[in-house]
C-alpha positions as CSV (number, residue, x, y, z in Angstrom):
1,M,12.9,65.2,-51.7
2,K,12.8,62.4,-49.2
3,G,12.0,63.0,-45.6
4,I,11.9,66.8,-45.7
5,G,10.5,68.3,-42.5
6,V,10.5,65.0,-40.5
7,Q,12.7,65.7,-37.4
8,S,12.2,62.5,-35.5
9,I,10.7,59.0,-36.0
10,T,9.4,56.8,-33.2
11,R,9.7,53.3,-34.3
12,D,10.1,49.7,-33.1
13,L,13.4,47.8,-33.1
14,S,12.8,45.9,-36.3
15,Q,15.8,45.7,-38.7
16,S,13.7,46.2,-41.8
17,Y,12.0,49.2,-40.4
18,D,15.4,50.6,-39.4
19,W,16.7,50.2,-42.9
20,F,13.6,51.8,-44.4
21,C,13.7,54.8,-42.0
22,R,17.4,55.3,-42.7
23,Q,16.8,55.3,-46.5
24,V,13.8,57.6,-46.5
25,F,14.4,59.8,-43.4
26,Y,18.2,59.9,-43.3
27,N,18.3,63.3,-41.5
28,S,15.7,62.6,-38.8
29,L,16.3,61.4,-35.3
30,H,15.3,57.8,-34.7
31,V,13.7,57.1,-31.3
32,A,12.9,53.6,-30.1
33,D,9.4,53.1,-28.9
34,K,9.1,52.7,-25.1
35,F,6.7,49.8,-25.4
36,H,9.1,47.8,-27.5
37,I,12.1,48.6,-25.2
38,I,10.1,47.4,-22.1
39,K,8.8,44.3,-23.9
40,H,12.4,43.3,-24.9
41,L,13.6,43.9,-21.4
42,L,10.8,41.9,-19.9
43,D,11.5,39.1,-22.4
44,A,15.2,39.1,-21.5
45,C,14.3,39.0,-17.7
46,Q,11.9,36.1,-18.4
47,D,14.6,34.2,-20.3
48,V,17.1,34.6,-17.4
49,R,14.4,33.6,-14.8
50,V,13.5,30.5,-16.8
51,C,17.1,29.6,-17.1
52,Y,17.7,29.9,-13.3
53,R,14.5,28.1,-12.6
54,Q,15.5,25.2,-14.8
55,E,18.8,25.0,-13.0
56,L,17.1,24.9,-9.6
57,L,14.6,22.3,-10.7
58,T,17.3,20.1,-12.2
59,D,19.3,20.4,-9.0
60,K,16.2,19.6,-6.9
61,R,15.4,16.6,-9.2
62,L,18.9,15.2,-8.9
63,K,18.9,15.6,-5.1
64,Y,15.5,13.9,-4.9
65,E,16.7,11.0,-7.1
66,A,19.8,10.6,-4.9
67,F,17.5,10.7,-1.8
68,K,15.2,8.0,-3.3
69,K,18.2,5.8,-4.1
70,Q,19.6,6.2,-0.5
71,K,16.1,5.5,0.9
72,H,15.8,2.4,-1.2
73,A,19.3,1.2,-0.2
74,R,18.5,1.8,3.5
75,K,15.2,0.0,3.2
76,Q,16.9,-3.0,1.5
77,A,19.7,-3.1,4.1
78,L,17.1,-2.9,6.9
79,K,15.1,-5.6,5.2
80,Q,18.1,-7.9,5.0
81,K,19.2,-7.1,8.5
82,N,15.7,-7.7,10.0
83,Q,15.0,-10.9,8.0
84,P,16.2,-13.3,10.7
85,F,14.4,-11.2,13.3
86,I,11.1,-11.4,11.4
87,A,11.5,-15.1,10.8
88,Q,12.4,-15.7,14.5
89,K,9.9,-13.4,16.1
90,F,6.7,-14.1,14.1
91,T,6.5,-17.8,13.9
92,Y,3.2,-19.6,13.5
93,E,3.3,-20.6,17.2
94,I,2.8,-17.0,18.2
95,I,-0.1,-16.7,15.9
96,L,-1.6,-20.0,17.1
97,N,-1.3,-18.8,20.8
98,Y,-4.3,-16.6,20.2
99,F,-6.5,-19.7,19.7
100,V,-5.0,-21.3,22.9
101,K,-5.3,-18.3,25.2
102,G,-7.7,-16.0,23.4
103,D,-5.9,-12.8,24.4
104,T,-6.1,-9.8,22.1
105,N,-5.1,-6.1,22.3
106,A,-8.6,-5.1,21.2
107,F,-9.2,-3.1,24.3
108,A,-6.0,-1.1,23.9
109,E,-6.8,-0.5,20.2
110,S,-10.3,0.7,21.2
111,V,-8.9,3.1,23.7
112,N,-6.4,4.3,21.2
113,G,-9.2,4.9,18.6
114,K,-11.2,6.8,21.2
115,I,-8.2,9.0,22.1
116,Q,-7.7,9.7,18.4
117,R,-11.3,10.7,17.9
118,F,-11.1,12.9,21.0
119,I,-8.0,14.7,19.6
120,M,-9.7,15.2,16.2
121,T,-12.8,16.7,17.7
122,N,-10.7,19.1,19.9
123,Q,-8.2,20.0,17.2
124,G,-7.4,23.7,17.2
125,T,-7.6,24.1,21.0
126,R,-5.4,27.1,22.0
127,D,-5.0,26.2,25.6
128,T,-2.9,23.0,25.4
129,E,-2.8,22.5,29.2
130,F,-6.6,22.6,29.4
131,F,-6.7,20.2,26.5
132,Y,-4.4,17.7,28.2
133,F,-6.4,18.1,31.5
134,R,-9.7,17.3,29.6
135,L,-8.0,14.3,27.9
136,A,-6.7,12.9,31.2
137,K,-10.0,13.6,32.9
138,H,-12.0,12.0,30.1
139,F,-10.0,8.8,29.9
140,S,-9.0,8.4,33.6
141,S,-12.5,7.9,34.9
142,T,-13.2,4.2,34.4
143,S,-16.5,2.6,35.3
144,K,-17.1,-0.8,36.9
145,W,-18.1,-2.1,33.5
146,D,-14.7,-1.0,32.0
147,L,-12.9,-2.6,34.9
148,A,-14.9,-5.8,34.5
149,K,-14.1,-5.8,30.9
150,M,-10.4,-5.4,31.5
151,G,-10.2,-8.1,34.2
């Protein structure tokens, strides 16, 4: 006598296990194991999530590639448009004028570097008005040495 006295069977969702239980315990109640049900649900959710994620990444990649193409096209168009300007503006005469007159923008570059260092050391200041006040106060006071250097 097969399966006498077995009222219920808790089992996984395997087809072979289902066939065996139906052959041996044909009068018993078959109950799917909660762990396996949850595992299959989570696997199904993961499959759907991966599918949507791949769609989003594909869409993002296509948009980025289109953006890169547009950026490259704009860059090429700007390069072609500015070619005469560059050739006209930066001739060797302008470069050689430095050796004739000796003027540079070194002082302006130096001040710019000092301002950048000042900003970096005071980064995170909460009171922006006070920061701008300190910046103006720090760089507005020029000594006689600075004025002599400028003139």
